[in-house]
N, C-alpha and C positions, 0 to 999 in steps of 0.2 A: 563578377567573380567573387568579390568579397561578400556580396549578399548571399550567394549560394553556400559559401563556407559558413557564414553565420547561421543560416537555416539548417544546415547539416548538423552543426554543433548543438543547436537548440533541440532538434528532433532526437538526436542521439542521447540526450539527457532525460528523455521522457520515460525510459524503462524503469519499472519498479525494482529496486534492489531486493534481493532475497538471499536466504541462507538455509541450509538444511543439514541434517545429520548425515554425513557422507557414508556411513556404514549401514544405512537403512535401505532395505528393498521396498520401495514404494509400490511396487506391483502387488504386494501382498495385502494392501489396504483397498477395500471395496465399499465400505460403509462409513458414514460420517454423521455425527450429531453435534448440535450446539453444546458447548460445554455447559454444565449445570449452573455455573456462576456467571454466565453471560446475561447482561441486562437487555431484555427484550421489551420492556415496558415503556422506556423513554421514547420520545419521537425518533431520535436518531438511532437508538438501539433497534427499534422496530424496522426502520429503513434498512439498516445494515443486515438485519436478520432476513428480511424479504429478499434482498439482493443475493445474499449467500445461498439461500434456499433455492432461488431460481437458477443460479449459475453453477453450483457444485455438481449437479448431475452431468453437465457438459464436460466436466473435468474427470469423469470416470468414477465418481463417488455417489453412491446411493444414500439418500437420507434415511436415517434410522433413529430409533430411540437411544438415549445415552447408554443404557445397559447393554445393548447389542452392538454398538458401534465399535469399529476398529480404530477410529480416530475421533477426537473431539476438536471442533473448531471454536476458537476464542478470538476476540478482538480487543484492541485497546486503542486509545487515543494518546499518542505520545506528544508531549509539549516540547517545543524547541523555541529558541530565540533566533530570529533572522536579523542580520545586520543590514541596514539600508545604507547604500553608499552610491556615490557617483563613480562612473568609470573614468580611468585616466585618459588623457588626451593622447591618442596613439598616432595622430596624423600631422604632427607638427607642433610648433610652439604656439601657445596661447597665453595671453597675459592673465586670464581669469581661471583657467582650468587645466593645470599641468599635472596634478596628482589626484589619486583617489581620495575622496573625502567621505567620512562616515557622518551621516546626518540623523541617525536614529536607529531604533530597533523595533521589532514587532514580534509579539508572541504568536506562535502558530501551533496548531495541532495537526498531527499526521496519523492517518489510519494505518494500523498494523494488524494483519491477520496472522494467526498462529494455529498450526495443527499440532495437537498434543496427543501423546499416547495415554489412553485411559489407564487408570490404576497407578502408573508410575509418575504421571504428571510431566514427563519428559517432553520438551518441545522438539519436534522432529523437523518442522519447516516453519519459516516465517517470512513475511514480505511486508515492507513498509513503503507506503506510497510517497513519492518525492514531492508531490504538490500538497499544499495545505488543505486540510479538511474544510469543507464549506463553512464560511464564517457566518456571523450573525446577520449579514445583509442578504442572505439567500434563504428563501422560505418555500414551503409547500412542495409542489411538483418539481420545481427547478432544483431544490435541494435534494429531493429523492433521486432525480435523474443523475445529478453530479455524484452522489454517493454510489449509485449503481455503476457508473463509469469507473470510479476508483476501485470498487470491489472487483469488477471485471479485469481491470489492468493488473491487480494483484494476483488474481487466480490464473492469469496467463502463465505464470511461473510454476504452476503445479500441473503434473508432477515434474520434479526436477529430472535432469538426464540421469540414466543409470550410471553407477560409479565407473569412472574412467573415461566417460564421454563428455565432451563439451561442445 
């Protein structure tokens, strides 16, 4: 029973958090372009761009040139510090392991996608992946596939529900 509960908690934490401008009618947007300031030349930038271009049409957005697009898509890699710790002993007394102990930190990057209103620069929608962006130990096709999985998970939250619905 405890294993099932632990698995349920683990799986429930996998959804990518997102936010959006609540007074926005997302049904009015049908075209999207990469923001002119997006880096498409780096290896990861090219991978993110390819994933976005492959997956956005499935979310009801047609790829367009920036001048004609009703939305611009941008991305960023947000850096965070993750605290590494042991879990407290929850199953009885132990001489060695009775409380949570911090044993280090790790810097991580997290992929964030943003949909921006052209002209005003107003962010209308954003989603940040809860898992760390692929680290230096992942290369080539494996890295490309992991980035595509993260982009797909982020885009599952678009379009947000109409105002008043949840």
